[in-house]
Short mmCIF file of the C-alpha atoms (twelve columns), coordinates in Angstrom:
data_MODEL
# 
_entry.id   MODEL 
# 
loop_
_atom_site.group_PDB 
_atom_site.id 
_atom_site.type_symbol 
_atom_site.label_atom_id 
_atom_site.label_alt_id 
_atom_site.label_comp_id 
_atom_site.label_asym_id 
_atom_site.label_seq_id 
_atom_site.Cartn_x 
_atom_site.Cartn_y 
_atom_site.Cartn_z 
_atom_site.pdbx_PDB_model_num 
ATOM 1   C CA . UNK A 1   127.939 101.669 77.483  1 
ATOM 2   C CA . UNK A 2   124.987 100.081 79.255  1 
ATOM 3   C CA . UNK A 3   123.005 102.548 81.314  1 
ATOM 4   C CA . UNK A 4   121.993 101.408 84.811  1 
ATOM 5   C CA . UNK A 5   118.445 100.140 85.137  1 
ATOM 6   C CA . UNK A 6   116.184 102.316 87.237  1 
ATOM 7   C CA . UNK A 7   114.792 100.468 90.241  1 
ATOM 8   C CA . UNK A 8   111.291 99.117  89.912  1 
ATOM 9   C CA . UNK A 9   109.099 101.106 92.289  1 
ATOM 10  C CA . UNK A 10  107.106 98.710  94.475  1 
ATOM 11  C CA . UNK A 11  104.453 99.600  97.029  1 
ATOM 12  C CA . UNK A 12  103.966 96.832  99.570  1 
ATOM 13  C CA . UNK A 13  100.776 96.873  101.627 1 
ATOM 14  C CA . UNK A 14  100.277 94.470  104.519 1 
ATOM 15  C CA . UNK A 15  96.932  94.194  106.279 1 
ATOM 16  C CA . UNK A 16  97.138  91.055  108.396 1 
ATOM 17  C CA . UNK A 17  96.643  91.602  112.108 1 
ATOM 18  C CA . UNK A 18  99.152  88.776  112.627 1 
ATOM 19  C CA . UNK A 19  102.881 89.198  112.261 1 
ATOM 20  C CA . UNK A 20  104.356 85.865  113.298 1 
ATOM 21  C CA . UNK A 21  102.817 83.072  111.291 1 
ATOM 22  C CA . UNK A 22  100.943 85.304  108.848 1 
ATOM 23  C CA . UNK A 23  100.519 83.498  105.533 1 
ATOM 24  C CA . UNK A 24  99.754  86.670  103.574 1 
ATOM 25  C CA . UNK A 25  102.868 88.389  104.963 1 
ATOM 26  C CA . UNK A 26  104.954 85.350  104.028 1 
ATOM 27  C CA . UNK A 27  103.632 85.601  100.473 1 
ATOM 28  C CA . UNK A 28  104.298 89.335  100.190 1 
ATOM 29  C CA . UNK A 29  107.843 88.674  101.444 1 
ATOM 30  C CA . UNK A 30  108.299 86.110  98.693  1 
ATOM 31  C CA . UNK A 31  106.811 88.310  95.965  1 
ATOM 32  C CA . UNK A 32  109.133 91.174  96.879  1 
ATOM 33  C CA . UNK A 33  112.116 88.791  96.970  1 
ATOM 34  C CA . UNK A 34  111.189 87.375  93.551  1 
ATOM 35  C CA . UNK A 35  110.929 90.877  92.092  1 
ATOM 36  C CA . UNK A 36  114.336 91.731  93.541  1 
ATOM 37  C CA . UNK A 37  115.893 88.660  91.933  1 
ATOM 38  C CA . UNK A 38  115.131 90.002  88.458  1 
ATOM 39  C CA . UNK A 39  116.482 93.516  88.966  1 
ATOM 40  C CA . UNK A 40  116.760 96.414  91.375  1 
ATOM 41  C CA . UNK A 41  113.668 97.388  93.323  1 
ATOM 42  C CA . UNK A 42  112.756 100.327 95.507  1 
ATOM 43  C CA . UNK A 43  110.178 99.206  98.066  1 
ATOM 44  C CA . UNK A 44  107.829 101.423 100.047 1 
ATOM 45  C CA . UNK A 45  106.160 99.528  102.907 1 
ATOM 46  C CA . UNK A 46  102.742 100.454 104.260 1 
ATOM 47  C CA . UNK A 47  101.883 98.186  107.199 1 
ATOM 48  C CA . UNK A 48  98.228  98.838  107.998 1 
ATOM 49  C CA . UNK A 49  98.318  96.742  111.163 1 
ATOM 50  C CA . UNK A 50  101.265 98.659  112.573 1 
ATOM 51  C CA . UNK A 51  100.035 102.091 111.424 1 
ATOM 52  C CA . UNK A 52  96.311  101.873 110.617 1 
ATOM 53  C CA . UNK A 53  94.714  104.264 108.163 1 
ATOM 54  C CA . UNK A 54  91.981  106.292 109.852 1 
ATOM 55  C CA . UNK A 55  88.335  105.817 109.040 1 
ATOM 56  C CA . UNK A 56  86.625  108.454 106.924 1 
ATOM 57  C CA . UNK A 57  84.830  110.959 109.120 1 
ATOM 58  C CA . UNK A 58  82.851  114.187 108.703 1 
ATOM 59  C CA . UNK A 59  85.943  116.414 108.713 1 
ATOM 60  C CA . UNK A 60  87.654  114.285 106.056 1 
ATOM 61  C CA . UNK A 61  84.586  114.284 103.818 1 
ATOM 62  C CA . UNK A 62  84.193  118.069 104.112 1 
ATOM 63  C CA . UNK A 63  87.870  118.635 103.283 1 
ATOM 64  C CA . UNK A 64  87.897  116.168 100.404 1 
ATOM 65  C CA . UNK A 65  84.833  117.691 98.738  1 
ATOM 66  C CA . UNK A 66  86.176  121.238 99.048  1 
ATOM 67  C CA . UNK A 67  87.904  122.512 95.919  1 
ATOM 68  C CA . UNK A 68  91.674  122.220 96.480  1 
ATOM 69  C CA . UNK A 69  92.173  125.928 95.869  1 
ATOM 70  C CA . UNK A 70  89.665  126.758 98.618  1 
ATOM 71  C CA . UNK A 71  90.942  124.398 101.320 1 
ATOM 72  C CA . UNK A 72  92.022  125.902 104.593 1 
ATOM 73  C CA . UNK A 73  95.208  124.918 106.373 1 
ATOM 74  C CA . UNK A 74  93.074  122.783 108.684 1 
ATOM 75  C CA . UNK A 75  91.441  121.001 105.732 1 
ATOM 76  C CA . UNK A 76  94.828  120.340 104.160 1 
ATOM 77  C CA . UNK A 77  96.036  118.887 107.445 1 
ATOM 78  C CA . UNK A 78  93.008  116.575 107.576 1 
ATOM 79  C CA . UNK A 79  93.870  115.260 104.095 1 
ATOM 80  C CA . UNK A 80  97.643  115.099 104.622 1 
ATOM 81  C CA . UNK A 81  97.838  111.336 105.247 1 
ATOM 82  C CA . UNK A 82  95.416  110.601 102.418 1 
ATOM 83  C CA . UNK A 83  97.528  112.755 100.101 1 
ATOM 84  C CA . UNK A 84  100.640 110.821 101.143 1 
ATOM 85  C CA . UNK A 85  98.948  107.469 100.492 1 
ATOM 86  C CA . UNK A 86  97.798  108.645 97.056  1 
ATOM 87  C CA . UNK A 87  101.337 109.807 96.277  1 
ATOM 88  C CA . UNK A 88  102.667 106.351 97.150  1 
ATOM 89  C CA . UNK A 89  100.214 104.795 94.727  1 
ATOM 90  C CA . UNK A 90  101.086 107.192 91.932  1 
ATOM 91  C CA . UNK A 91  104.796 106.491 92.346  1 
ATOM 92  C CA . UNK A 92  104.439 102.696 92.192  1 
ATOM 93  C CA . UNK A 93  105.110 100.549 89.152  1 
ATOM 94  C CA . UNK A 94  103.816 97.502  91.020  1 
ATOM 95  C CA . UNK A 95  101.591 97.231  94.095  1 
ATOM 96  C CA . UNK A 96  101.880 94.091  96.235  1 
ATOM 97  C CA . UNK A 97  98.917  93.721  98.577  1 
ATOM 98  C CA . UNK A 98  98.777  91.149  101.347 1 
ATOM 99  C CA . UNK A 99  95.124  90.100  101.402 1 
ATOM 100 C CA . UNK A 100 94.083  87.925  104.332 1 
ATOM 101 C CA . UNK A 101 90.417  86.991  104.120 1 
ATOM 102 C CA . UNK A 102 88.454  87.836  107.254 1 
ATOM 103 C CA . UNK A 103 84.854  86.613  107.283 1 
ATOM 104 C CA . UNK A 104 84.827  86.252  103.492 1 
ATOM 105 C CA . UNK A 105 86.085  89.795  102.809 1 
ATOM 106 C CA . UNK A 106 89.116  92.069  103.213 1 
ATOM 107 C CA . UNK A 107 90.204  93.251  106.672 1 
ATOM 108 C CA . UNK A 108 88.799  96.538  107.939 1 
ATOM 109 C CA . UNK A 109 92.349  97.941  107.942 1 
ATOM 110 C CA . UNK A 110 92.606  97.412  104.185 1 
ATOM 111 C CA . UNK A 111 89.145  98.864  103.544 1 
ATOM 112 C CA . UNK A 112 90.143  101.983 105.531 1 
ATOM 113 C CA . UNK A 113 93.212  102.390 103.297 1 
ATOM 114 C CA . UNK A 114 91.043  102.034 100.195 1 
ATOM 115 C CA . UNK A 115 88.725  104.769 101.458 1 
ATOM 116 C CA . UNK A 116 91.757  107.043 101.894 1 
ATOM 117 C CA . UNK A 117 93.008  106.558 98.316  1 
ATOM 118 C CA . UNK A 118 89.803  106.230 96.259  1 
ATOM 119 C CA . UNK A 119 89.353  109.962 95.694  1 
ATOM 120 C CA . UNK A 120 87.642  111.811 92.861  1 
ATOM 121 C CA . UNK A 121 90.060  114.143 91.029  1 
ATOM 122 C CA . UNK A 122 93.008  112.287 92.537  1 
ATOM 123 C CA . UNK A 123 92.821  108.593 91.612  1 
ATOM 124 C CA . UNK A 124 89.671  108.656 89.476  1 
ATOM 125 C CA . UNK A 125 87.477  111.243 87.825  1 
ATOM 126 C CA . UNK A 126 83.951  111.497 86.542  1 
ATOM 127 C CA . UNK A 127 83.463  112.067 82.818  1 
ATOM 128 C CA . UNK A 128 80.500  112.245 80.453  1 
ATOM 129 C CA . UNK A 129 81.039  108.531 79.840  1 
ATOM 130 C CA . UNK A 130 81.249  107.619 83.524  1 
ATOM 131 C CA . UNK A 131 84.113  107.270 86.017  1 
ATOM 132 C CA . UNK A 132 87.663  106.949 84.714  1 
ATOM 133 C CA . UNK A 133 90.586  105.553 86.699  1 
ATOM 134 C CA . UNK A 134 93.717  107.694 86.754  1 
ATOM 135 C CA . UNK A 135 96.300  105.116 87.894  1 
ATOM 136 C CA . UNK A 136 96.773  103.461 84.509  1 
ATOM 137 C CA . UNK A 137 99.990  101.592 83.834  1 
ATOM 138 C CA . UNK A 138 100.341 100.311 87.386  1 
ATOM 139 C CA . UNK A 139 100.241 96.579  88.070  1 
ATOM 140 C CA . UNK A 140 99.075  94.779  91.180  1 
ATOM 141 C CA . UNK A 141 99.717  91.416  92.811  1 
ATOM 142 C CA . UNK A 142 97.301  90.220  95.491  1 
ATOM 143 C CA . UNK A 143 98.840  87.782  97.974  1 
ATOM 144 C CA . UNK A 144 95.613  86.233  99.197  1 
ATOM 145 C CA . UNK A 145 95.401  83.889  102.184 1 
ATOM 146 C CA . UNK A 146 92.321  82.230  103.616 1 
ATOM 147 C CA . UNK A 147 91.553  79.462  106.034 1 
ATOM 148 C CA . UNK A 148 88.485  78.073  104.327 1 
ATOM 149 C CA . UNK A 149 87.418  80.399  101.500 1 
ATOM 150 C CA . UNK A 150 88.311  79.259  98.000  1 
ATOM 151 C CA . UNK A 151 89.747  82.058  95.858  1 
ATOM 152 C CA . UNK A 152 87.275  83.115  93.176  1 
ATOM 153 C CA . UNK A 153 84.418  81.113  94.664  1 
ATOM 154 C CA . UNK A 154 80.906  82.365  95.358  1 
ATOM 155 C CA . UNK A 155 81.855  83.098  98.967  1 
ATOM 156 C CA . UNK A 156 85.052  84.992  98.133  1 
ATOM 157 C CA . UNK A 157 84.166  88.677  98.507  1 
ATOM 158 C CA . UNK A 158 87.792  89.736  98.969  1 
ATOM 159 C CA . UNK A 159 89.599  89.172  95.670  1 
ATOM 160 C CA . UNK A 160 86.677  90.285  93.426  1 
ATOM 161 C CA . UNK A 161 86.300  93.441  95.502  1 
ATOM 162 C CA . UNK A 162 90.008  94.275  95.273  1 
ATOM 163 C CA . UNK A 163 89.994  93.605  91.525  1 
ATOM 164 C CA . UNK A 164 86.978  95.884  91.137  1 
ATOM 165 C CA . UNK A 165 88.242  98.788  93.240  1 
ATOM 166 C CA . UNK A 166 91.721  98.657  91.703  1 
ATOM 167 C CA . UNK A 167 90.165  98.586  88.240  1 
ATOM 168 C CA . UNK A 168 87.995  101.548 89.215  1 
ATOM 169 C CA . UNK A 169 91.226  103.430 89.959  1 
ATOM 170 C CA . UNK A 170 92.701  102.387 86.608  1 
ATOM 171 C CA . UNK A 171 94.747  99.378  87.774  1 
ATOM 172 C CA . UNK A 172 93.400  96.611  85.571  1 
ATOM 173 C CA . UNK A 173 96.438  94.309  85.465  1 
ATOM 174 C CA . UNK A 174 95.821  92.382  88.689  1 
ATOM 175 C CA . UNK A 175 97.270  88.955  89.481  1 
ATOM 176 C CA . UNK A 176 96.280  86.798  92.452  1 
ATOM 177 C CA . UNK A 177 98.640  84.423  94.249  1 
ATOM 178 C CA . UNK A 178 96.389  82.464  96.582  1 
ATOM 179 C CA . UNK A 179 97.142  80.297  99.595  1 
ATOM 180 C CA . UNK A 180 93.439  79.624  100.025 1 
ATOM 181 C CA . UNK A 181 91.675  77.014  102.188 1 
ATOM 182 C CA . UNK A 182 94.973  76.384  103.941 1 
ATOM 183 C CA . UNK A 183 93.300  75.208  107.147 1 
ATOM 184 C CA . UNK A 184 92.080  72.124  105.289 1 
ATOM 185 C CA . UNK A 185 95.364  71.301  103.540 1 
ATOM 186 C CA . UNK A 186 97.902  73.715  104.970 1 
ATOM 187 C CA . UNK A 187 101.166 72.336  103.627 1 
ATOM 188 C CA . UNK A 188 99.843  71.697  100.115 1 
ATOM 189 C CA . UNK A 189 97.996  75.019  99.688  1 
ATOM 190 C CA . UNK A 190 100.801 77.186  101.047 1 
ATOM 191 C CA . UNK A 191 103.454 75.291  99.092  1 
ATOM 192 C CA . UNK A 192 101.460 75.721  95.877  1 
ATOM 193 C CA . UNK A 193 101.126 79.466  96.467  1 
ATOM 194 C CA . UNK A 194 104.840 79.823  97.161  1 
ATOM 195 C CA . UNK A 195 105.655 77.899  93.985  1 
ATOM 196 C CA . UNK A 196 103.377 80.187  91.971  1 
ATOM 197 C CA . UNK A 197 105.194 83.356  93.035  1 
ATOM 198 C CA . UNK A 198 108.116 83.137  90.579  1 
ATOM 199 C CA . UNK A 199 106.006 82.383  87.532  1 
ATOM 200 C CA . UNK A 200 103.627 85.171  88.536  1 
ATOM 201 C CA . UNK A 201 106.324 87.783  89.049  1 
ATOM 202 C CA . UNK A 202 108.393 87.234  85.880  1 
ATOM 203 C CA . UNK A 203 105.886 88.526  83.288  1 
ATOM 204 C CA . UNK A 204 104.822 91.376  85.556  1 
ATOM 205 C CA . UNK A 205 108.401 92.499  85.910  1 
ATOM 206 C CA . UNK A 206 108.973 92.267  82.164  1 
ATOM 207 C CA . UNK A 207 105.788 94.162  81.358  1 
ATOM 208 C CA . UNK A 208 106.565 96.894  83.868  1 
ATOM 209 C CA . UNK A 209 109.988 97.371  82.321  1 
ATOM 210 C CA . UNK A 210 108.546 97.526  78.801  1 
ATOM 211 C CA . UNK A 211 105.854 100.088 79.699  1 
# 
């Protein structure tokens, strides 16, 4: 008897301020659809334009740096959303991040989310040999879209930053699907990115299943 395959746990993060006509959202749609074609998926959606993550403030910092056993009810309430976002990350086999490039870098909404989940003792820890990411085994796909910034170029501060911060958290298997410079050759660049989705997703799905 063949046992049913457990759904692949996918965390989808959208950060584009646009909904209609968003290239990064179109790509995340296609990545999720391609994953679903190869087996069952369970998708958690975190839309940072619809429900923005808050910026780090003094109360959050004080609560975060207090030992968990000593946190008051108020401190736990301050960290509640951050804890939920971290839990979503921990539960994911694959993270799909829509990455529109705003002024050569990631949107503020995405940076705010990163600040909520990059937490010592939760997603990384300090050791005698330096920081160690705790989210090992998770894979990420960046659906990058830009009007004029070439992916991986000297003026692209978005994809290298996301690769670095994800690696810092232990997520080192990061693939980029880029519809970059689409304002100069819209149809060609977007079509190429869409075509790359299937070949990008297949090995990630297989590797996640084998892990």
